[in-house]
C-alpha positions in Angstrom: -7.2 23.7 22.3 -7.6 27.3 21.5 -8.1 27.8 17.7 -7.1 31.9 18.0 -3.6 30.5 19.1 -2.9 28.7 16.1 -3.9 30.9 13.2 -4.4 34.6 12.4 -7.4 36.3 13.9 -8.3 37.2 10.2 -8.3 34.1 8.9 -11.5 33.0 11.0 -13.7 36.1 10.6 -16.0 35.0 7.9 -16.1 31.6 8.5 -18.5 29.7 11.0 -17.2 28.1 14.1 -17.1 24.3 12.6 -15.6 25.6 9.3 -12.3 27.2 11.0 -11.8 24.4 13.5 -12.2 21.7 10.6 -10.0 23.9 8.1 -7.2 24.5 11.3 -7.1 20.8 12.0 -6.6 19.8 8.5 -3.8 22.2 7.8 -2.0 21.3 11.0 -2.3 17.8 11.6 0.9 15.9 10.6 0.4 13.8 7.6 2.8 10.6 7.9 3.0 8.4 4.4 4.5 4.9 5.3 5.2 3.6 1.9 5.8 -0.1 1.5 9.2 -0.6 -0.2 9.5 -4.8 0.2 9.9 -7.0 -3.1 6.4 -7.7 -3.7 5.8 -4.5 -4.5 7.8 -4.8 -7.5 4.8 -6.9 -8.7 2.3 -5.6 -11.4 -0.8 -4.5 -10.2 -3.0 -6.7 -12.8 -6.3 -5.7 -13.1 -7.4 -3.7 -16.4 -4.4 -5.2 -18.0 -5.0 -8.7 -18.9 -6.3 -8.0 -22.3 -3.1 -6.8 -23.5 -1.5 -10.5 -23.4 -2.1 -12.8 -26.2 -4.4 -15.7 -24.2 -5.4 -18.0 -26.9 -7.1 -21.2 -26.2 -4.2 -23.1 -27.2 -1.8 -20.8 -24.5 -4.6 -21.6 -22.0 -4.3 -25.1 -22.3 -0.6 -25.4 -22.2 -0.7 -23.0 -18.7 -3.1 -25.5 -17.3 -0.9 -28.3 -17.9 2.2 -26.8 -16.6 -0.1 -25.8 -13.2 -0.8 -29.5 -12.8 2.4 -30.6 -13.1 3.7 -27.6 -10.7 0.7 -29.0 -8.5 2.3 -32.4 -8.6 5.7 -31.0 -6.9 3.6 -29.0 -4.3 1.7 -32.0 -3.2 5.3 -33.8 -2.7 6.7 -30.9 -0.9 3.4 -31.2 1.7 4.1 -35.1 2.2 7.9 -34.4 2.6 8.5 -30.6 4.0 12.2 -31.7 3.6 12.1 -31.2 -0.1 11.4 -27.6 0.1 14.8 -27.1 0.1 15.3 -28.0 -3.3 11.9 -27.2 -4.9 11.6 -24.1 -7.1 9.9 -21.2 -5.1 8.3 -20.2 -8.3 6.4 -23.6 -8.8 5.4 -23.4 -5.4 3.6 -20.3 -5.4 1.9 -20.8 -8.8 0.9 -24.2 -7.3 -0.9 -22.6 -4.2 -2.0 -19.2 -6.3 -3.5 -20.9 -9.4 -5.6 -23.4 -7.2 -8.8 -23.3 -5.3 -9.7 -24.6 -2.1 -11.2 -27.7 -3.7 -8.2 -28.3 -5.7 -9.4 -27.2 -9.1 -7.8 -25.1 -11.2 -9.0 -21.4 -10.9 -10.8 -20.0 -13.6 -9.1 -18.6 -17.1 -9.9 -15.0 -15.9 -8.6 -15.6 -12.4 -5.4 -17.3 -13.9 -4.6 -14.5 -16.0 -4.8 -11.8 -13.4 -2.5 -14.2 -11.3 -0.1 -14.6 -13.9 0.3 -10.7 -15.1 0.2 -9.8 -11.3 3.3 -12.2 -10.4 5.2 -11.4 -13.8 4.8 -14.9 -14.8 4.1 -14.0 -18.3 7.6 -15.1 -19.6 7.1 -18.6 -17.2 4.2 -19.5 -19.3 4.7 -18.1 -22.6 2.3 -15.9 -22.9 2.8 -13.2 -25.6 1.5 -9.8 -26.6 -1.6 -8.9 -28.2 -0.7 -6.2 -30.2 -3.9 -4.9 -31.1 -4.9 -4.3 -27.4 -1.3 -3.3 -25.9 -0.5 0.2 -25.5 2.1 0.1 -22.6 4.0 -2.2 -20.0 1.7 -2.5 -16.9 2.9 -0.7 -14.1 4.0 -2.5 -10.9 2.4 -1.6 -7.4 5.4 0.7 -6.6 5.5 2.6 -10.2 1.9 3.5 -9.4 2.9 4.4 -5.7 5.8 6.7 -7.0 3.4 8.3 -9.5 0.6 8.9 -7.3 2.6 9.8 -4.1 4.5 12.7 -6.3 1.3 14.1 -7.7 -1.0 14.2 -4.4 1.7 15.2 -1.7 2.7 18.2 -4.4 -1.2 19.1 -4.8 -1.2 19.4 -0.7 2.1 21.4 -0.5 0.2 23.8 -3.0 -2.9 23.9 -1.0 -1.1 23.9 2.6 2.5 25.3 1.6 3.8 24.6 5.4 1.3 21.9 5.9 3.6 19.2 8.0 4.3 16.3 6.2 6.9 13.4 6.7 7.4 10.2 3.9 9.1 6.9 5.2 9.7 4.3 3.5 9.7 0.2 5.1 10.6 -3.4 3.9 12.3 -5.2 7.1 14.4 -2.0 7.6 12.5 1.5 7.9 13.8 4.9 6.5 12.5 8.4 7.0 12.7 10.3 3.2 11.5 13.4 4.7 10.8 14.3 8.7 9.7 17.5 7.4 7.9 19.7 4.5 11.0 22.0 4.1 12.9 18.9 3.1 10.1 17.7 0.8 9.6 20.9 -1.5 12.9 20.2 -2.9 13.8 16.8 -3.1 10.5 14.8 -3.3 10.8 13.4 -6.6 14.5 12.4 -6.0 13.8 10.6 -2.7 10.7 8.7 -4.3 13.1 7.2 -6.6 14.6 5.5 -3.3 11.5 3.1 -3.3 13.3 0.3 -4.6 11.1 -3.2 -3.7 13.6 -5.6 -1.9 13.2 -7.7 1.5 10.6 -8.5 3.7 7.4 -6.6 5.1 7.7 -5.1 9.4 4.4 -2.6 9.6 4.7 -2.9 13.1 8.3 -1.6 13.1 7.6 0.9 10.7 4.6 2.2 12.5 7.1 2.6 15.6 9.4 4.4 13.6 6.4 6.7 12.1 5.5 7.5 16.3 9.3 8.3 16.9 9.6 10.9 14.2 5.7 12.1 15.2 7.6 12.9 18.8 10.7 14.5 17.2 8.1 16.5 14.9 4.8 17.5 17.4 1.6 18.6 15.3 0.6 22.1 16.7 -2.9 20.4 17.1 -2.0 17.1 18.7 -3.6 15.2 15.4 -1.3 12.8 13.8 -2.8 10.8 10.2 -0.7 7.7 9.5 -1.4 6.6 5.7 0.1 3.2 5.2 0.4 2.0 1.7 1.3 -2.0 1.7 0.6 -5.2 -0.1 2.1 -7.5 2.4 0.7 -9.7 5.0 2.7 -9.4 8.5 1.6 -11.7 10.9 3.2 -9.8 13.8 1.5 -6.7 13.2 -1.9 -8.5 12.8 -1.5 -10.2 15.8 -0.2 -7.4 18.0 -1.3 -4.2 16.4 -4.2 -4.4 18.8 -2.2 -4.0 22.1 -1.3 -0.5 20.5 -4.3 0.8 20.0 -5.0 2.6 23.4 -2.0 4.6 23.4 -2.3 5.5 19.5 -5.6 6.9 20.3 -4.5 8.6 23.3 -1.7 10.1 21.2 -4.0 11.6 18.6 -3.5 9.1 16.0 -5.4 8.5 12.9 -4.9 5.6 10.7 -5.6 4.7 7.3 -3.8 1.6 5.4 -4.2 1.0 2.0 -3.7 -2.4 0.8 -2.4 -3.0 -2.7 -3.9 -6.5 -4.2 -6.5 -8.6 -3.4 -4.3 -11.5 -1.1 -2.9 -11.2 2.3 -5.4 -8.4 3.5 -4.3 -7.9 7.5 -7.3 -8.0 9.4 -5.3 -7.1 12.6 -4.4 -3.8 11.0 -8.2 -3.1 9.9 -9.5 -3.3 13.2 -6.7 -1.3 14.4 -7.6 1.4 11.8 -11.4 1.6 12.2 -10.7 1.9 16.1 -8.6 5.2 15.3 -11.0 6.5 13.3 -9.3 5.7 10.1 -10.4 2.2 7.8 -8.3 -0.6 5.5 -9.4 -0.7 1.7 -7.9 -2.9 -0.5 -7.2 -1.9 -3.9 -6.3 -3.9 -7.2 -5.9 -1.6 -10.1 -4.5 1.7 -10.8 -7.4 3.4 -11.0 -8.5 2.3 -7.5 -5.4 3.0 -6.0 -5.4 6.2 -7.5 -9.2 7.2 -6.0 -8.3 5.7 -2.7 -4.9 7.5 -2.2 -6.7 11.0 -3.0 -9.5 10.1 -0.5 -7.2 9.0 2.3 -4.9 12.2 2.1 -8.0 14.5 1.6 -10.0 13.5 4.0 -10.9 15.7 6.9 -9.8 14.6 10.5 -11.8 16.7 13.2 -14.7 13.7 13.1 -11.9 11.0 14.1 
């Protein structure tokens, strides 16, 4: 690759060679954001917000009593799978998420986080602690919309012509922006389309991103895929490893920001590491902000 063919010579005169190349790759590599818009992205992030609710001893005792009843229903379903057709999905989810492997109820702190995270406050009759409450805890999607807008705009201010693409996915895929010329005027409106529904198909999203990259090639042959998702995808876990050689050959660097502390996809974790990136798991707005900013701005030359 000839650096002088990518930027004006005058921009290289006063910088060390490695700095010139690093800056060129950073400014010319195509950033592709893949935002999960599946139904579970409507859940709240939970961490840091439990203090806003009224977890009195009486409330916690009532929650645990309800959970034991849910567990009985869950055990009936385990014994007779046919009853799944008639069971309440929320009851089954609570009976799985709120119990430890040994069959005991999780700690009060863990229960509180799960209940806020799953938006089960009304289900368990948990009220607001008005001494602590300041605002409704944001959903995962609320946080993604806010930070995506802020950080993509910052990057555009730094590299006005830097190639950026945005894609949303659930069980379907939709390109919100193919290139920067579209983002400048309609980014905020497009991010409003991130409405949680449906399932999660990460492999199909990566395939759609690669198609977009072929149609909008990077001048330096580097493509940085930043996947933001909270869902487990068994097909991706099992199949992504087969994609790694061709992704590497195609100049793809991949980072995966997993929202939540469950369903981390180990196959994607290994693929990211093989492609010069990493999988990070976040479960608070501050965690997500820190990791999102880090991934958007990290240098790609080493990878």
